C-alpha atoms as one frame of an Amber mdcrd trajectory, in Angstrom:
protein
   0.000   0.000   0.000   1.490   3.333  -1.089   0.487   6.854  -0.042  -2.796
   7.707  -1.710  -3.857   4.022  -1.943  -5.464   3.506   1.483  -8.518   1.300
   1.810 -11.691   3.082   3.031 -11.581   3.987   6.737  -8.088   2.554   7.129
  -5.763   5.096   8.797  -2.518   3.207   9.012   1.183   3.731   8.419   4.132
   1.379   8.257   7.587   1.340   9.842  10.710  -0.759   9.434   9.345  -4.130
  10.571   6.611  -3.954   7.939   3.753  -4.082  10.501   0.891  -1.633  10.141
   0.561   0.968  12.875  -2.246   3.362  13.698  -1.754   7.071  13.136  -1.564
   7.481  16.924   1.262   4.928  17.083   3.099   6.618  14.224   2.899   9.950
  16.036   4.287   8.201  19.098   7.153   6.928  16.965   7.808  10.507  15.831
   7.896  11.694  19.417  10.416   9.026  20.367  12.722   9.928  17.519  12.384
  13.660  18.173  13.257  13.111  21.809  16.477  11.384  20.813  19.573  13.220
  19.675  19.119  12.119  16.033  22.600  10.629  16.076  24.055  10.058  12.642
  25.911   6.736  12.307  29.578   7.242  11.570  30.611   7.104   7.933  32.960
   4.225   7.258  36.221   4.504   5.372  35.464   5.880   1.957  36.629   5.407
  -1.570  36.380   7.989  -4.338  32.884   8.038  -5.838  33.900   7.340  -9.421
  37.071   7.773 -11.396  38.097  11.004 -13.044  37.642  10.166 -16.719  37.319
  13.579 -18.328  33.945  12.642 -19.836  30.355  12.073 -18.798  30.378   8.268
 -18.907  28.307   7.188 -15.928  29.970   4.782 -13.484  28.078   2.206 -11.414
  26.324   3.050  -8.121  28.467   4.267  -5.228  30.619   1.778  -3.418  28.853
   1.144  -0.071  31.925   2.405   1.789  31.132   5.935   0.537  27.802   6.062
   2.387  26.592   5.759   5.983  25.306   2.262   6.765  21.587   2.205   5.952
  21.762   4.340   2.800  22.042   2.700  -0.584  22.903   3.952  -4.068  20.957
   2.667  -7.072  19.682   3.538 -10.542  16.045   3.919 -11.576  15.190   3.646
 -15.267  12.734   5.569 -17.465  12.222   8.632 -15.263  10.967  11.235 -17.745
  13.567   9.954 -20.186  16.344   9.756 -17.584  18.307   7.009 -15.953  18.223
   8.533 -12.482  20.722   7.856  -9.718  19.140   7.960  -6.274  20.144   7.477
  -2.669  17.593   5.703  -0.487  17.027   5.143   3.207  14.162   3.311   4.860
  13.859   0.948   1.905  13.790  -2.188   4.072  10.147  -1.889   5.153   7.072
  -2.055   2.937   4.456   0.648   2.491   6.301   3.451   4.248   5.190   7.031
   3.574   7.692   8.764   1.323   9.745  11.964   1.490  11.703  13.289  -1.520
  14.839  15.451  -1.062  16.110  17.712  -3.884  19.679  19.052  -3.830  21.060
  22.332  -5.161  24.205  23.609  -6.929  26.981  22.513  -6.814  25.660  19.610
  -4.807  24.491  16.027  -5.287  22.022  13.640  -3.644  25.003  12.995  -1.340
  24.366  16.356   0.353  21.399  14.735   2.194  23.454  11.873   3.664  23.309
  13.270   7.227  19.517  13.732   7.435  18.239  10.653   5.599  18.680   8.127
   8.399  16.803  10.090  11.087  13.856  10.394   8.672  14.066   6.682   7.944
  14.133   5.961  11.684  10.884   7.928  11.994   9.201   5.550   9.556   9.782
   7.134   6.145  11.065   5.901   2.825  13.550   8.650   1.917  14.498   9.209
  -1.723  17.218  11.688  -2.745  17.972  11.807  -6.491  20.898  13.271  -8.344
  18.778  15.789 -10.232  18.749  16.040 -14.044  22.299  16.327 -15.352  23.985
  16.005 -11.958  26.271  13.247 -10.730  25.318   9.806 -11.993  21.905  10.740
 -13.400  21.818  10.945 -17.176  21.315  14.238 -18.980  24.654  15.722 -17.929
  26.589  15.317 -21.158  25.498  18.740 -22.411  27.189  21.775 -23.881  26.571
  25.499 -23.636  24.864  25.443 -27.043  22.396  22.650 -26.265  18.654  23.210
 -25.959  17.670  24.507 -22.518  14.144  23.094 -22.686  14.976  19.961 -20.617
  16.179  22.212 -17.779  13.111  24.450 -17.615  11.234  24.477 -14.335   8.179
  22.485 -15.353  10.207  19.747 -17.006  12.261  19.407 -13.834   9.002  19.164
 -11.874   7.995  16.436 -14.326  11.240  14.635 -13.445  10.170  14.468  -9.793
   6.575  13.504 -10.579   7.903  10.694 -12.773  10.344   9.588 -10.063   7.553
   9.361  -7.476   5.380   7.402  -9.908   8.230   5.047 -10.780   8.533   4.132
  -7.106   4.798   3.369  -6.985   3.531   6.323  -4.973   0.349   8.242  -5.786
   1.366  10.878  -3.253   4.241  11.607  -0.891   4.327  13.150   2.560   6.722
  15.914   1.536   9.123  17.313  -1.018  12.041  19.234   0.522  14.484  21.186
  -1.635  17.718  23.094  -1.012  19.202  25.941  -3.109  18.335  25.198  -6.771
  16.213  22.330  -5.482  14.126  24.763  -3.419  12.184  26.290  -6.350  11.693
  22.821  -7.855  10.197  21.634  -4.553   8.040  24.765  -4.399   6.767  24.411
  -7.956   6.139  20.700  -7.423   3.828  21.527  -4.503   2.163  24.403  -6.365
   1.534  22.466  -9.589   0.681  19.035  -8.097  -0.572  19.456  -4.524  -2.350
  16.123  -4.929   1.041  14.398  -5.142   3.235  16.563  -2.911   1.320  16.938
   0.334   3.808  19.311   1.956   6.914  21.270   0.994   9.974  22.683   2.716
  12.075  25.279   0.909  15.655  25.677   2.083  18.083  28.598   1.661  16.253
  29.976  -1.398  12.867  31.593  -0.608   9.966  31.126  -3.043   8.235  34.405
  -3.904   5.382  32.948  -5.949   4.319  32.546  -9.557   5.070  35.330 -12.074
   2.030  37.470 -12.698  -0.053  38.340 -15.743  -1.563  41.819 -16.330  -4.752
  42.074 -14.301  -7.765  44.344 -14.799  -6.012  46.069 -17.680  -8.643  45.783
 -20.427  -9.564  49.472 -20.253  -6.131  50.835 -19.395  -4.816  53.459 -21.801
  -1.483  51.668 -22.015  -0.539  48.106 -21.139   3.085  47.030 -21.248   3.533
  44.163 -23.677   6.918  43.185 -22.307   8.823  43.352 -19.044  10.598  46.619
 -18.280  14.274  46.709 -19.185  16.456  45.697 -16.246  19.565  47.877 -15.969
  20.965  46.213 -12.849  23.878  44.559 -14.662  24.913  47.900 -16.133  24.551
  49.599 -12.756  26.695  46.946 -11.063  29.363  47.328 -13.746  29.398  51.082
 -13.087  30.264  50.638  -9.409  33.779  51.210  -8.108  35.115  48.581  -8.191
  32.899  47.199 -10.985  30.772  44.190  -9.990  28.518  41.509 -11.544  25.836
  39.130 -10.267  27.002  35.541  -9.865  23.904  33.954 -11.463  24.376  36.082
 -14.566  28.050  35.064 -14.612  26.990  31.412 -14.365  24.939  31.979 -17.527
  28.028  32.877 -19.576  29.977  30.529 -21.840  33.300  30.698 -19.880  31.772
  29.827 -16.495  31.908  26.044 -16.790  35.546  25.942 -17.854  36.506  28.403
 -15.113  35.189  26.205 -12.304  35.735  22.800 -13.942  39.428  23.379 -14.621
  40.330  26.163 -12.171  43.970  27.156 -11.523  43.819  25.739  -7.987  42.283
  22.413  -9.072  38.662  21.362  -8.702  38.996  19.915  -5.186  40.494  23.115
  -3.778  37.979  25.217  -5.715  35.084  23.369  -4.111  36.741  23.535  -0.691
  37.046  27.325  -0.923  33.548  27.722  -2.416  31.863  25.640   0.277  33.917
  27.369   2.980  33.159  30.894   1.814  29.384  30.262   1.801  29.368  28.516
   5.194  29.192  29.768   8.772  32.925  29.010   9.016  33.596  32.160   6.949
  33.079  34.721   9.686  32.422  37.587   7.258  28.975  36.081   6.623  26.685
  38.285   8.704  23.576  38.699   6.505  20.770  41.210   6.916  17.775  42.246
   4.773  18.578  44.527   1.848  16.387  47.547   1.169  15.961  47.160  -2.569
  17.182  45.380  -5.693  19.627  48.115  -6.630  23.337  48.136  -7.370  24.133
  50.150  -4.254  22.326  47.616  -2.040  23.665  44.568  -3.855  27.185  45.908
  -3.428  26.763  44.938   0.235  26.617  41.241  -0.721  29.791  39.124  -0.468
  31.918  38.601  -3.567  30.592  35.085  -4.149  27.166  36.648  -4.872  28.142
  39.967  -6.434  31.549  39.287  -7.944  34.278  41.598  -9.146  33.618  42.212
 -12.824  37.065  41.038 -13.947  37.099  37.743 -12.003  35.641  34.285 -12.459
  34.290  32.294  -9.537  37.519  30.296  -9.246  39.510  33.501  -8.717  36.801
  34.954  -6.445  37.001  32.179  -3.864  40.720  31.365  -4.117  41.732  34.140
  -1.728  39.469  32.620   0.940  40.899  29.100   0.810  40.897  27.855   4.421
  44.172  26.860   6.055  45.219  23.196   6.346  44.411  23.400  10.047  40.910
  24.727   9.320  40.326  21.991   6.753  41.474  19.306   9.186  39.089  20.616
  11.847  36.037  20.940   9.521  33.575  18.426  10.931  30.676  19.084   8.587
  32.687  18.461   5.382  35.891  16.505   6.009  38.162  16.005   3.027  37.082
  12.419   2.176  33.470  13.630   1.895  34.463  16.616  -0.226  36.275  14.128
  -2.467  32.904  12.602  -3.398  31.864  15.963  -4.865  35.177  16.788  -6.495
  35.474  13.331  -8.090  31.983  13.544  -9.549  32.347  17.092 -10.864  35.814
  16.387 -12.238  34.142  13.718 -14.356  31.013  15.624 -15.410  31.843  19.317
 -15.280  29.194  21.820 -14.200  27.433  22.734 -17.459  24.201  20.860 -16.726
  23.771  22.701 -13.433  24.667  25.982 -15.110  22.111  25.282 -17.821  19.612
  25.032 -14.983  20.375  28.652 -14.050  20.105  29.702 -17.684  16.772  27.957
 -18.210  15.229  29.221 -14.969  16.190  32.836 -15.692  15.069  32.727 -19.333
  12.035  34.643 -20.666  10.670  31.355 -22.008  10.595  29.795 -18.540   8.850
  32.824 -17.039   6.296  32.825 -19.879   5.532  29.150 -19.262   5.136  29.665
 -15.515   2.661  32.541 -16.004   0.092  29.832 -16.652   0.003  29.627 -12.842
  -0.334  33.369 -12.224  -2.279  33.902  -9.018  -1.769  30.332  -7.789  -0.259
  29.784  -4.357   1.274  26.869  -2.494  -1.706  25.622  -0.536  -0.211  22.559
   1.139   1.589  22.877   4.497   4.995  24.457   3.965   8.037  25.703   5.838
  11.393  27.347   5.230  14.784  26.445   6.695  17.956  28.461   6.200  21.149
  29.293   8.017  21.588  32.442  10.085  24.867  32.989   8.233  23.323  32.466
   4.774  23.068  35.489   2.508  20.899  33.403   0.168  17.898  34.169   2.378
  18.159  37.890   1.591  19.885  38.160  -1.795  16.594  39.044  -3.529  15.031
  41.746  -1.338  11.451  41.009  -0.316  11.317  37.349  -1.369  11.650  36.024
   2.190   8.648  38.090   3.235   6.571  37.343   0.089   7.043  33.631   0.656
   5.614  33.841   4.170   2.865  36.405   3.534   1.587  35.663   0.044   3.136
  32.752  -1.860   2.312  30.064   0.747  -1.116  29.953   2.376  -0.159  27.351
   4.999   3.341  28.496   5.951   4.060  26.851   9.292   7.401  28.424  10.139
  10.547  30.046   8.772  13.567  28.957  10.793  17.168  30.182  10.517  19.615
  27.771  12.132  22.477  28.970  14.303  25.907  27.894  13.169  24.888  27.348
   9.552  25.557  29.211   6.359  24.266  28.170   2.956  24.833  24.409   3.378
  22.420  24.120   6.281  21.572  20.388   6.089  25.286  19.558   6.060  26.458
  22.161   8.574  23.695  21.510  11.137  22.231  18.093  10.271  20.890  17.275
  13.732  18.880  20.496  13.930  17.611  20.137  10.367  16.637  16.498  11.023
  14.650  17.522  14.075  12.950  20.346  12.151  12.008  17.925   9.371  10.574
  15.399  11.790   8.735  17.983  13.875   7.139  19.393  10.724   6.023  15.944
   9.546   4.917  14.986  13.062   2.787  18.133  13.353   1.146  17.515   9.985
   0.423  13.892  10.906  -1.133  15.160  14.150  -3.313  17.652  12.275  -4.374
  14.916   9.905  -5.422  12.679  12.793  -7.744  15.431  14.059  -9.543  15.928
  10.740
């Protein structure tokens, strides 16, 4: 029995031993897990997750030594035309409710490794895919000149709908997304609330669907196109001249700059992850007043870069010391090697094409079909207190809570976390996930 397939009057859920429990018993299971410290089993000695081949040939699933015990790596075929690589936890019991976790850039399904087991212990089947074009999922052997249509928002939502269907679920308890995965989770819940019964956005707030002209039939003048945005020009006119990182990521040289950086890809990723984490003490974000060059100039260089630098050069000056690397508990070097090995093999162009597609006029035009629609399933937001991503687009954090989501339960900013919140503070994020799901199960038992 999958979510959405319950027999009449049967209110049951399943945990690891495969026995059916009442909703009251499931809530009790939640409470027991929440009361614990959500300890993450230690990760065993690791091997590199794939050889550096210089091409996009897809290796087999991860060696088990790469993952915490209880998480497995596998492929799923025919997912909206993809061969999708997924990590799973809680796969040993039948008929568990499901939660789907969507990673961001430059991340992988592996970024959820520290929160999957606590969710599984609470009775869930947890599925974390390498999203389209990332890691060991197909669709990554792309160039700058390839069609962006596969990376548009609605097609990426279709990827997740197809993934859920492939696993035999009519609906899932939640879809949770981080960074670039956050808008995909949000749009999944907005477009198919019948499938995605709750959503958590992380690090990147969702401000709602783009709007169509309203009540303009008798207006003397109606704009037929969006006003010209001069922000790039205004940033370039600053002293020193600056540029927005997402617009840089849309340029042809970006992939080569971060795929083959002067410092090497492993050190590039080390500096990039460090600079956007709470370990970089300069991260002290606050709300910006407006989307203007003078306000955006207050953002760190990894968001509003020097005009004459690529991202590799931007982060190189902030490379942490060997001592700092050795003491980094949330991303020790063997774990970073999983990322650097995968990206050394694939490059970053598929993820960069995701930026290009999402910021394209064609994507916005397609999404205007949902003008006026809101996320009407229970939702929440989780970010880090040291994450500028929460505030980089002024007003979005507030729009998400006040307009875009009609059942926003909470917006929580975790202490001691920057942008990589589920990796930097996995115990807190695990507890927030489980409390959210526990509360929704409790509400459901009262209806």
